C-alpha positions, -999 to 999 in steps of 0.1 A, spaced: -17 663 -360 -54 666 -364 -73 660 -396 -100 684 -407 -131 676 -426 -141 701 -453 -174 703 -472 -170 709 -509 -204 709 -527 -220 676 -518 -187 660 -509 -169 655 -476 -132 655 -476 -111 643 -447 -78 662 -451 -45 664 -433 -41 700 -445 -49 727 -420 -44 755 -445 -63 744 -476 -96 763 -478 -117 760 -510 -135 792 -520 -166 798 -499 -156 771 -474 -145 780 -438 -112 766 -425 -118 737 -402 -97 753 -375 -122 782 -373 -150 783 -347 -176 786 -375 -201 764 -393 -203 756 -430 -237 758 -445 -244 736 -475 -278 731 -490 -295 745 -459 -276 723 -434 -250 736 -410 -223 717 -393 -201 725 -364 -166 726 -378 -150 717 -344 -170 684 -344 -152 675 -376 -118 671 -359 -105 639 -344 -73 624 -332 -54 609 -361 -33 585 -341 -63 568 -324 -81 563 -357 -51 550 -375 -43 526 -347 -78 510 -349 -77 509 -387 -43 492 -385 -57 465 -363 -84 458 -388 -58 458 -416 -40 430 -398 -71 408 -405 -66 411 -443 -47 378 -448 -75 359 -431 -103 373 -451 -114 361 -485 -139 389 -496 -148 372 -529 -159 340 -512 -171 361 -482 -152 340 -457 -133 352 -426 -110 326 -409 -113 338 -373 -94 307 -359 -64 314 -381 -65 351 -374 -63 348 -336 -35 323 -339 -13 352 -353 6 374 -329 -1 403 -352 -39 402 -347 -57 419 -318 -82 394 -305 -109 419 -296 -107 434 -331 -111 400 -346 -141 392 -324 -159 424 -333 -152 419 -370 -163 383 -369 -196 391 -351 -207 417 -376 -194 398 -406 -215 368 -395 -246 391 -390 -240 405 -425 -244 370 -440 -207 363 -442 -191 330 -432 -168 328 -402 -145 299 -396 -146 293 -358 -156 268 -332 -193 263 -324 -189 280 -291 -171 310 -307 -198 313 -334 -225 313 -307 -207 341 -289 -205 361 -322 -242 356 -328 -250 369 -293 -227 399 -298 -243 408 -331 -279 400 -321 -290 437 -319 -276 445 -353 -290 414 -368 -325 419 -354 -326 456 -364 -315 447 -399 -336 416 -405 -364 435 -423 -338 456 -442 -323 424 -456 -356 407 -465 -362 400 -502 -389 427 -506 -368 453 -489 -337 446 -509 -356 449 -541 -365 485 -530 -328 495 -524 -316 523 -545 -281 527 -559 -253 502 -567 -230 483 -543 -196 469 -548 -165 485 -564 -153 501 -596 -116 510 -596 -109 526 -563 -145 537 -557 -166 518 -532 -203 519 -536 -230 513 -509 -266 513 -519 -293 531 -498 -301 500 -477 -264 494 -469 -259 530 -461 -288 530 -437 -275 498 -421 -241 513 -415 -256 544 -399 -278 522 -377 -247 501 -367 -228 532 -358 -257 546 -338 -258 513 -319 -222 518 -309 -204 497 -335 -166 503 -336 -143 505 -365 -139 467 -367 -176 461 -369 -183 488 -394 -154 475 -415 -169 440 -414 -202 453 -427 -185 473 -455 -165 443 -466 -195 420 -465 -216 445 -485 -190 455 -511 -164 428 -513 -134 450 -504 -107 436 -481 -102 444 -445 -75 470 -451 -97 492 -474 -128 486 -453 -109 497 -422 -98 530 -437 -134 538 -448 -148 527 -414 -124 550 -396 -137 579 -416 -173 568 -411 -169 565 -373 -152 599 -371 -179 617 -390 -210 595 -391 -234 625 -393 -216 639 -423 -217 606 -441 -254 603 -433 -258 636 -451 -240 622 -481 -267 595 -483 -296 617 -473 -312 616 -508 -318 579 -505 -296 570 -534 -267 554 -514 -232 567 -512 -199 563 -530 -166 565 -511 -131 572 -525 -107 555 -500 -77 575 -511 -53 593 -487 -80 620 -486 -112 600 -480 -142 615 -497 -179 607 -497 -206 616 -523 -242 607 -528 -247 583 -557 
């Protein structure tokens, strides 16, 4: 089954329904585009394979017991000792988490490997994370109930990471480090971001950051 992505006002909804069509919005199965606020999107590009996305998100979710988001610590050594954890997923998560100013429990050699793997992301974001740049960030970050907030700088960093080829594990790590959500929630959001990065960029195009509702129907709004 394919999920479809529908535009409703300034929101983006990832839906399992192939029949629900809000008034004025084309069905995602049509070969048409939805025009919202002067921007058009190819509806066909909004479809993706559910099984593949869910599989990657589940791999990230398996890291949850080894992540303390409040202390911003990921225990990589304990994670890879588990038969339930995919080692490559843990490595990607650890590399970006470390580059996002998180703490990773690992050997010196492993930490050096993570630093090398995340070097591009880290160098590109160094100015973004400077004191003066952070002071200019617009919007809130963190959580309120089920809503996850990313300010304008964090949104830009995520888009940059995805454009650089970051996978679901890496994007989830950046989301967790920025907002304090666990790996399971971050993985669900990351899967939606990876599936439709350009749409989420539109959500944050006013420079106010975005807010994401990680419910069964993932939705994104500008703050």
